[in-house]
N, C-alpha and C positions, 0 to 999 in steps of 0.2 A: 639527419643534418641537411640543411638547405645548401644549395649551390654556393651562395655567398659565404656562409659560415665555413663550408669546406675549403673554399679558396683561401680564406683568411687563415684557417688552421694549418693548411699544408704549407703555405708560403711563410708563415711564422716559424714553423719547424725548419724550413729551408734557410730562413734568415739566421737561425741559431746554429746551423750545422754546415752551411755551404762555405767552407774555407777554400782558399786557393786562387781567388781572383776571377775576372770575368769569363775566361775560357773554361775554368772548372765549373762555374755556375751553369754554363750551357750544358755541361755534362750531367750535373745534378738534375737540371730541369728535364733533360731527355729521359733520364732514368725514372724520374717520378711521374711525368705527364705523358710520355710516349709509351714506355715499356710497362710500367706498373699500373697506372690508372687509365691509360688509353683515352685521355681527354683530347688528344690531338694526334693526327697521323704523322709518321716519320717524315714524309715528303713535305707536308705542309709546315712541319716544324723547321725543316731545312730552308723552306722559302722564307719563313719569318726571320731566321737567323741572317739569311742573305740580305733581306730588306733592311733589317736593323743595322747591319754593317754599313749599308749605304748612307744611312741617315746620321746626322749629328746626334750626340747624346750617348748615354750609357747603354750599350747594346744589350747586355744581359738583362738589365732592368726593363728595357723596352720589350724584350721577348716575354718576360714575366708579366708585364702589363698587358700584352696582347693575349696571353693565355687566360688571364683573369677576365679580360673583355669577352673572349669567346665563351667562357664558362658561365659568367654571371653578369654580362653587360658592363656598363660604365661603373656601376657600383663594385662589380667584381674586379675591374681593372684597378680602381682606387684601393680596394682591399688588398690586392696582390702587392701593389707598391708599398702600402703602409706596413703590411706584415713583414715583407722581405727586408725593408729598410730599417724598421724600428729598432731591432736589436743592436745592429752596428752603430746606428745614430746615437742611441742611448749610451753605448760604451764609449763613443768618441766624446760625448759631453762629459762623461765621467772622467775620461783621460784629460780633458781640458781643466778639470779641477785639480789635477796633479796627483790623483790617487789610483790611477788605472794601470800603472806600469806592471808588466809581468817580468820578474827577475828571478835569477837562480837557475841551476842546471836542470831541475825538474820542469820548471816552466818553459825553459828553452827546448827541452826534449818534447814536451807536448806540442809546441809550435812546429818542431821538425816533423813529428809524426803526422800532424795535420797537413803539412805541405806534401808529404809522401802520399797520403791518401788522395790528394788532388791529382797526382800523377796517375794513379789507378783509375780515378773517375774519368779523367780526360781520355785516357787510353781506351776505356770501355766505350765512351761516347764515339770516339773516332772509329772504332771497330764496328759498332752497330750502324752508324750513319753510312760508313763506306759500303756495307752490305746492301743498304736500301737506296742510297743516293748515287752510288757509283758502282753499280753491279756489272757493267759491261765494259767493253774495250774503249769506246769513245769517252764515256764519263770517267772511267778510271784514268785515262790519259789526261783529261782536264784536271782531275784531282791531283795527280802527281805533278803536273806542270805548275799548278797553283802553289803546292807545297814548296817546290823548288824556287819559284819566284819569290815567295815571302821569305824563305830561308836565306837567299842570296842577296836580295835587295834590302829587306828590312825597312824600318821606319814606320811611322804611324799611318801613312797613306798606302802602304803596300797592300794590305787586305782589300781596301777599296779598289785599287787598280786591278788586282787579280780576279776579283769578283766581276768587274766590268768586262775583262777579257774573257773570263769563263762564260759569261752571259752571251757575249758576241759569238764565241765559238759554238755555244749551244744553239743559237739562232741559226747559224750557218750549217751546222753539222747534224743537229738532232731534230730539226723541225720537219724534215721530209717524211712522208709515209705515216701510217697509223701508229699511234703511241700504244704502249703496252696497256693491258687492262688495268694493271695496278696503278699506272700513271693516270689513266682516265678516272679511276675512282678517286685518286688524290686530288684531281682538279675540282671535285665537289666535296672536299673534306672540311668544309665550313671555315674558310679563312675568316678570322675575326674582323669585324667592322662595326662601327657605331652608326654607319649610314653617311650618305653624301652630305646632308645638311650639317650634321655634326662635324664632319671633316672640314667643310668650308668654314664653319664657325671657328674651329680650332686654329686653322691657318690664319684667319683674320685676327683672332685674338693674339696670336704670337707676333704678327707684324705690328699690331697696335702697341703691344707691350714693349717691343724692341725700339719703337719710335718714341713712345711716350715716357718710358721710365728714365732715360738719361735727362730728358728735358725737365721732368718733374723733380729729379734729384738736384739739378742745378738751380731751378727756380725757387724751390722751397728750402734747400739746404738741409733737408731731413736725412739723418743718418740711416734710418731704416730703409728709406727708398734707395739711397745710394748703395747700401749693402745688397739689397735685392737686385738692383741693376747690374752690379758687378758679377754676381753669380749667374744671373740670367744670360748675360753676354758670354760668359765662360761656357755654360751649358749649350748655347746655340752654336758655338764655334768649334767644339771638339768633335773630331771624327775618330771612331775606334774606341772611345771610352777608356775606362781604366786608367792606366798610368799616363796616357796621352794628355789627360787633363792637368797634370802637375804643373807644367810651365804656364798654362793659362791662369791657374789659381795663384801661382806665385806672383805673376804680374798684377793680378787683380787685388791682392791683399798685402803682399810684401812691398810692392812698388810704391803705393801711397803711404806706407807706414802704418797700416792698420794692425798688422801682425809682424813681429820681427822674424828674421830669417831662421834663427835657432829654434824658436817656438814652432815655426812652420815645419821644419824638417823633423823635429821630435814627434809632432803629431802624425806626419806622413809615415814615419817609422812604426808608430803604434798601429796605424791603419792596416799595415801589412799582416798583422797577427790576428785580425778580427774577421769573423764571417761576414757574409753579405756584401753589398756593393761598395767598391772603393770610393764612389762618389759621396758616401756618407762622411768622408773626410771633411766635407763642407760643413757638417754640423760642428765639428771641432773649431773650425775657423770662424764660423758665425758666433759661437759662444765666446770666443776670445777677442774678436775684432774690437778695435777702439771706437768704431762707429756703430750706430744702432743700439738696440737694447742690451745686447750681450746675453749670456746665459742661455737658458732653454729657448727663450723667445728669439734671440739672435740665431740660434741653431736652426730653428724652424724656418725663419726667413731665408737663410742660406740654402737649406735643403729644397724648399719649394722653388727657389730661383734656379738652382742648377739642374733639377730634374724636369721642370715644366717644359722647356723648349723641346726636348726629345719626345715627350709624350704627346704634345700638341702636333708636332710634325708627323708622328706615327699615325695619329687619328686622321690627319689629312691625307696621308699616303695610302692607307689601307683600302679605302673605296676605289681609288684609281687602280691600284694593283689588282683588286678583285675583278675588275673589268678586263684589264690587259691580259691577265694570266689565262683567259679562256680562248684567246686567239692562237691559231696554229703556230705562227712564228714565235709568239710569246711563250708557248709551252716549251719550245726548244730553248729559249732564253732562260726560263725557269730551271730547266734540267741542268743546263750548263752552269748557271750561278750556284745551284745547290751542290753540284759536284765540286765546284771551286771552294765552297765552304768546308767540305771535307778536307781538302788540301790545306786550307788555312789552319784548321784545328790540328791537323797532323804536324804542321810546322811549329805551331804553338806548343804542342806536346813536348817537342824537343827543347825549344827556347821560347819562353822562359821557364816552362813548368818543370821539365826534367833537369835542366842544367842548374837551376837554383834550389832544387829539392833533394836530388839524389847525389850526395857528395861522399858517401861512404858505402861499404859493402852491405852493412846492415840496413841502410836506407833502401838499397836495391832489393834486398830480400823481402823487406816489408812491403814494398811496392808490388812485387810479384804475388805475395800472399793476398793483399787487398784486391788485386786484379782477379785472382782466382775466386775470391769470395763473391765478387760482383758478377763474373761471367759464368762460372761453373755452378756455384751454389746459390746464385740469384739472391744474395743477401741485400736488404735495403741499404741505400747509401748511408743513411744516418747510423746504422749499426756499424758499418765499416769505419765511419768517422770516429765513433766512440772507441772501437778497438785500436785504430791507428793512434789516437791520442794516448790511450793507455800504454801501448807499446812504446811510444816515444817517451812517456814519463818514466817507464821502467828503464829504458836505455839511459836517460838522463841521470836517474838515481844510481845506476851501476857506474857510470863515468865519474860521478861526484864522489862515490864511495871508494 
């Protein structure tokens, strides 16, 4: 199998099985690409997560895009995005037709089981990343401080702030002296990049689109351009991804009356039960919007609009970061930011992953079993997903009976 075909196949499976939201996706990615396939090193993976947290856009999808880029170039990046997003986008278009709702105690049990699996996957990721990205006292301290900061401060900008502070602490605290051999090897771990020219072209394209699309929408009155512009601006302004995009999308489509509030909230609720990126919610809105072509074509316009800014920014940032990360001071910055990522994931493991998923004793028991399967028995994440869903369905059937 070629690299491109492998990227598409693996990300398609992840798109079908990665439940639990952006934080869980990072756990699934680490299990698949760092632990099992070794397509990328743990430290470089931590750098990517930190960089994508800094940039606007869907952080987990940006990480997947970068992994595809590293494995099979720009075609691999496009394949990773398409394969990871297609399942949830198709389901959201199906939900827009009014026939995609999951109801009943067994269906609810399946969803509960999948949410519990996400707890185990994130816990596994935090445990593994802590061992490699925060193995000593300074970095462990930064990770704990980051977790405390996110847990106490909260809000969409908290992860951005603690990564910045972690990077500063690393630059001041971790840059002196020779770095460990494992860190030195990680500095040449093949950080993905499409090259400086592509990066400059990507940034220029984004600026041109942000300037031209609202002008074109007003001048032509074309609904498709207006739809694209609304989702483009939402994708360019959201930091942290995931649920943070909700108020921006509500303002973009409910404010002008393209989608009513009840329909908006119903679709957002359906998106919580689906695998893949939460940004696929845009497909539902594009399919139902009263402007543009509607249906599958409207969904495609909305999806391209909301994902494109984050990917263009990432293509522009990667060449710059590839140069900066080799400097002595920057290496300390990288190590501090990566340790802060561990803290952010640890805080997210508690809220919202644990607090919204583990509400009963049997949920906690299932989470422990799934964690043991991942860590002790090294079961693939997709196997644990299937077992968790089956256990949830069985619990739902018992409760209904």
